Phi, psi and omega in degrees: 000131182288170189292326180297316180293320178298321178295320178297318181292322177298320178295313178299319179297316181299315180294323178297316179301316180294322178298314176304316183294312182297319179298335186253015170099017180284155175290149186296321183293329180287326178292316179300315180299313180301312181299316179297315180297319180295320179291315183290337179294338179250028169090008176273118188270328185252092180240127177235114180243134178227119187239135172244169180299346182235013180192160176235129178241126185227126178235131185229134176242121183212126181054046177062021175239144182251129178238130179232135181224145175232137178231120175274132179240115189261299186270132177236128175231178179251114176217089186291337179296318182292324177297316181295322180293319175295322177300313177300317180298314181301322179293317179295319182294317182292321190260009180221185179257034179299131180285167180291320178295323176295321179298316178300314184296317180302314181287332174292324177295321179292321180297319185275354181298128184281139175281186177298151179296149184298328178293325175295322177294319180299310183300308183279344170292319175298320178292324178299316182294321183293314180293327175295326180295323175294318183300326180269014172101011181286167175258189184296320178295323177294323179299311181293317181294318181293327179294313180292324181293313178300317181300310185293316183292321177293326176295314180299314181292330177291322178292322181295329182295345179286346182258016179053042177285142179295156185292335179290308179302315181305315185281331174295312178302314180298319180286331174293315180299313177306311183295319178296315180297321180297319181295316180298312182293331178290337178269333178283315180249117187291326185271019178276155174247109187301323184291324179293319180296314179301311183296317177300317189284331181277348183299323176297342182272339185298131187281063182299311181296321181296317176301311182295317180296321179299316180293317184289321179293321178296315180298324180280002175096000179267081186287329181299310181293319181300313181295315183297319177292323177296321175296318178300317181296317179298314180298320177294322177295317178296325175299316181296311180298321182292317184296317181291313186297315184291329179288313179299316184294321177294323178293316180295321180300318186269329187244353172084002180160172183262000000 
């Protein structure tokens, strides 16, 4: 393979590494740094990487030739294990004689690596909601109610994700489901605290990673990514608040109180 084709393969491999990281919740500055390091590790001196939360732009000058690539990234989820695996890969690639093809194979394995089973996520997501209700001062009945609310809402949102629903609508629906379940349990169990159930159950929906990444991107000087992630976090928070508020208001309007 000639040097031009090898350079193209290296660029494609670097973008794939960046895509995996960005799709799974990595900060944009970390993605940019990884792409640049991978290209520079094989002798490419002029590498310019620009990453936004929804796309990767890469321009490379090598042997008096200019290569430019754009990669659109649509779906973003949180999988810190895959980010860690790509970080490990980049260190191995930089510090060894791993070929580009071996690197592509390694990254493809990471891409196809299965995450935790959905039922495991539902179960422990329910426990997360339940323990948050205790953290905010709930009792044992609030714990049980929040567990079922968290389990049900995560299951429903996972099913809903198949229909390409926007994240705002998704969080509105999720918070409506949580509030309805909280109201039902507050009538079944007299000693439950509806506020503790709702607060605990919506915590898995709260955009903690988006807020953290927005702050870290802004601190690192990447204000475009920081602002866009910050706006995303605000919209999600507004969706959650809207869903809870409209459900409680509707219930009070028709039934006169909680």
